C-alpha positions as CSV (number, residue, x, y, z in Angstrom):
1,V,-8.9,-18.1,14.7
2,A,-6.2,-18.2,17.6
3,S,-3.4,-19.2,15.4
4,G,-3.8,-16.1,13.4
5,H,-2.4,-14.1,16.4
6,D,0.1,-16.2,17.9
7,M,2.5,-13.9,19.5
8,Q,5.1,-16.6,20.5
9,R,5.2,-17.5,16.9
10,E,5.8,-14.0,15.9
11,H,8.5,-13.3,18.3
12,R,10.4,-16.7,17.5
13,V,10.6,-15.5,13.9
14,L,11.8,-12.2,14.4
15,Q,14.4,-13.5,16.8
16,A,15.7,-16.1,14.3
17,L,15.7,-13.6,11.4
18,Q,18.3,-11.3,13.3
19,G,21.4,-11.3,11.3
20,S,20.0,-12.6,8.1
21,Y,17.2,-10.4,7.2
22,P,17.7,-6.8,8.4
23,N,14.3,-5.4,7.8
24,A,12.9,-7.9,10.5
25,P,12.7,-5.5,13.7
26,R,14.6,-6.8,16.6
27,P,12.1,-8.3,19.4
28,L,13.1,-7.4,22.7
29,L,11.0,-9.3,25.1
30,L,8.2,-11.8,25.2
31,C,5.8,-11.7,28.0
32,E,3.4,-14.9,28.4
33,D,2.2,-13.7,31.8
34,P,-1.6,-12.7,31.0
35,S,-2.1,-10.7,34.1
36,V,0.1,-7.9,32.7
37,I,-2.2,-6.9,29.8
38,G,-4.5,-9.9,29.5
39,A,-2.9,-11.5,26.7
40,T,0.7,-12.8,25.6
41,F,2.6,-10.2,23.8
42,Y,6.0,-9.1,22.9
43,V,7.9,-5.9,22.7
44,M,10.3,-5.0,19.7
45,E,12.5,-2.3,18.8
46,R,11.1,1.0,17.2
47,R,11.5,1.6,13.7
48,R,10.9,4.8,12.2
49,G,9.2,5.4,8.6
50,I,6.2,5.8,6.7
51,I,3.6,3.3,6.2
52,L,1.1,3.6,3.1
53,R,-2.6,3.2,3.2
54,K,-5.2,3.3,0.5
55,T,-4.7,6.6,-0.6
56,L,-1.3,8.6,-1.3
57,P,-0.9,11.8,0.8
58,R,-0.1,14.8,-1.5
59,S,2.6,15.9,0.9
60,L,4.6,12.8,0.1
61,G,5.0,14.2,-3.8
62,V,4.9,10.7,-5.3
63,D,4.8,10.9,-9.2
64,A,4.2,8.1,-11.6
65,P,7.9,7.2,-12.0
66,M,8.4,7.0,-8.2
67,M,5.3,4.9,-7.7
68,R,6.7,2.3,-10.1
69,R,10.0,2.4,-8.2
70,M,8.0,1.7,-4.9
71,C,6.2,-1.0,-6.5
72,E,9.7,-2.6,-7.6
73,S,11.0,-2.2,-4.2
74,L,8.1,-4.0,-2.7
75,I,8.2,-7.0,-5.0
76,D,11.9,-7.2,-4.8
77,E,11.5,-7.2,-0.6
78,L,9.3,-10.2,-1.1
79,A,12.0,-12.0,-3.3
80,A,14.6,-11.2,-0.8
81,L,12.5,-12.5,2.1
82,H,11.9,-15.8,-0.1
83,A,15.7,-16.2,-0.2
84,V,16.4,-16.3,3.5
85,D,18.5,-19.4,4.3
86,L,16.2,-21.2,6.4
87,Q,18.9,-23.6,7.8
88,A,21.3,-20.7,8.9
89,A,18.3,-19.1,10.5
90,G,17.1,-22.1,12.5
91,L,13.7,-22.3,10.8
92,Q,13.8,-25.2,8.7
93,D,11.6,-27.0,11.1
94,F,9.2,-24.0,11.2
95,G,5.9,-24.8,9.7
96,R,4.7,-27.9,7.5
97,P,5.7,-27.3,4.1
98,Q,4.9,-30.6,2.7
99,G,1.2,-30.3,1.5
100,Y,1.4,-26.8,1.9
101,V,-0.8,-25.7,-1.1
102,G,-3.5,-28.2,-0.4
103,R,-4.0,-27.3,3.3
104,Q,-4.4,-23.6,2.2
105,V,-7.0,-24.5,-0.6
106,E,-8.9,-26.7,1.9
107,G,-8.7,-24.5,4.7
108,W,-10.0,-21.3,2.9
109,I,-12.7,-23.4,1.4
110,G,-13.8,-24.6,4.7
111,R,-13.7,-21.2,6.2
112,F,-15.9,-20.1,3.6
113,D,-18.5,-22.9,4.2
114,K,-18.7,-22.3,8.0
115,A,-19.0,-18.6,7.5
116,K,-21.6,-18.2,4.4
117,T,-25.2,-17.3,5.0
118,S,-26.5,-17.7,1.5
119,D,-25.4,-19.9,-1.4
120,V,-22.7,-18.3,-3.6
121,P,-22.4,-20.4,-6.8
122,D,-19.3,-18.6,-8.0
123,I,-17.5,-19.6,-5.0
124,D,-18.3,-23.0,-5.3
125,R,-17.2,-23.4,-8.7
126,L,-13.8,-21.4,-7.7
127,G,-13.4,-24.1,-5.0
128,A,-13.8,-27.2,-7.6
129,W,-11.4,-25.3,-9.9
130,L,-8.8,-25.1,-7.2
131,R,-9.1,-28.6,-6.2
132,E,-9.0,-29.7,-9.8
133,R,-5.9,-28.1,-10.8
134,M,-4.0,-28.3,-7.4
135,P,-0.3,-28.1,-8.3
136,A,2.5,-29.6,-6.3
137,D,4.3,-28.0,-3.6
138,G,7.3,-25.8,-4.9
139,E,10.7,-25.7,-3.1
140,P,9.8,-24.3,0.4
141,T,10.9,-20.7,1.5
142,L,9.9,-18.6,4.5
143,V,6.5,-17.2,3.6
144,H,5.0,-13.9,5.4
145,N,1.3,-14.6,4.4
146,D,0.4,-11.0,4.6
147,F,2.8,-9.1,2.4
148,K,1.3,-5.8,1.1
149,F,2.1,-1.8,1.3
150,D,0.5,-1.5,4.7
151,N,2.9,-4.1,6.3
152,V,6.1,-2.4,5.3
153,M,7.8,0.7,6.3
154,L,9.2,3.2,4.0
155,D,12.5,5.5,4.6
156,P,10.7,9.0,4.7
157,A,13.9,10.3,3.0
158,D,13.8,7.6,0.3
159,L,10.3,6.1,-0.2
160,T,11.7,3.4,-2.7
161,R,13.6,2.0,0.4
162,I,11.9,-0.3,2.7
163,V,13.1,-0.1,6.5
164,A,11.1,-2.6,8.1
165,V,8.5,-5.4,7.3
166,L,5.9,-5.9,9.9
167,D,3.0,-8.3,11.0
168,W,4.9,-11.7,11.0
169,E,2.3,-13.7,13.0
170,L,0.9,-15.5,9.8
171,C,4.7,-16.4,8.8
172,T,5.5,-19.9,8.0
173,V,7.5,-22.2,5.7
174,G,5.6,-23.4,2.5
175,D,5.5,-22.6,-1.3
176,P,6.6,-19.0,-2.0
177,L,4.2,-18.7,-5.0
178,M,1.3,-19.0,-2.4
179,D,2.8,-15.8,-0.8
180,L,3.3,-14.2,-4.0
181,G,-0.4,-15.1,-4.9
182,T,-1.6,-13.4,-1.5
183,T,0.3,-10.1,-2.4
184,L,-1.5,-10.2,-5.8
185,G,-4.8,-10.8,-4.1
186,Y,-4.5,-7.4,-2.2
187,W,-3.3,-5.7,-5.2
188,V,-6.0,-3.5,-6.8
189,Q,-4.8,-1.9,-10.2
190,A,-6.1,0.9,-12.4
191,D,-8.3,-0.9,-14.6
192,D,-10.0,-3.1,-12.1
193,D,-13.9,-2.6,-11.3
194,P,-14.6,0.7,-9.4
195,R,-16.1,-1.7,-6.7
196,W,-12.9,-3.6,-6.2
197,Q,-10.9,-0.6,-6.2
198,A,-12.9,0.7,-3.3
199,M,-11.6,-2.0,-1.3
200,A,-7.9,-1.4,-1.8
201,F,-5.3,-2.2,0.8
202,G,-2.7,0.5,-0.5
203,P,-2.1,2.8,-3.3
204,T,-1.7,0.2,-5.8
205,H,-3.9,1.8,-8.4
206,A,-2.1,5.0,-8.3
207,P,-0.7,6.5,-11.3
208,G,2.7,4.8,-12.1
209,A,1.8,1.5,-10.2
210,M,2.6,-1.8,-11.5
211,T,0.0,-4.1,-12.5
212,R,-0.3,-7.7,-11.3
213,H,1.1,-9.4,-14.2
214,E,4.2,-7.1,-14.1
215,L,4.7,-7.8,-10.3
216,A,4.7,-11.4,-11.2
217,Q,7.4,-11.0,-13.9
218,R,9.5,-8.8,-11.8
219,Y,9.5,-11.5,-9.1
220,A,10.4,-14.3,-11.8
221,E,13.3,-12.3,-12.9
222,R,14.6,-11.7,-9.4
223,T,13.9,-15.2,-8.2
224,G,14.2,-17.5,-11.6
225,R,10.7,-19.1,-10.4
226,D,8.1,-20.0,-13.0
227,V,5.1,-18.0,-12.9
228,S,3.4,-19.4,-15.6
229,N,0.6,-20.7,-13.3
230,M,0.2,-17.5,-11.4
231,L,-3.3,-17.4,-12.0
232,Y,-3.9,-20.3,-9.9
233,Y,-2.1,-18.9,-6.6
234,Y,-3.7,-15.5,-7.4
235,C,-7.2,-17.4,-7.3
């Protein structure tokens, strides 16, 4: 999907966030001349830090209490991103917040229908469940749409401190609970099925890591938003 790798869009977001969201790296230039590398690209400042993947390197010395603090830092960062003043950043017209939840539901159902090679009744039932219970859109905020451990950079001197958020090409304005739902969708916890744990995007099932429920509760405490229907956004 071409819109999933829109470098002009990512450049615009990073440029707009300068001065209002310090963990957005500063873009230096945008090149739309395909003769240079074959595609539109941008160059941003270099940030230095650690990016976590599925397994924690032993050399980092992360114990259970530190892992929990790292999880708290991650969800607090998402809350901070959702607190960005869209008007001040000049992003009030970025995206189409009205009908955002419905477009996400129908879009993902449609992508599945186009990609499937055999019938999967559970997915068909899930699609019907989502359509029947679709909530109204919440107050719009900036949404990252791909917020997880391997898209943030940690301070090597303090792994509980995030020094950059990366991968902004899916960013838009919409319902923040959908953004939290995406983060929870990536989140594999220690009591999940081993087959699910094998697909983890980060060390979210390491000793001390928060559960999905704990993440949602922490987010609610930080933002004041009602997460009682969080199962819907997770699904």
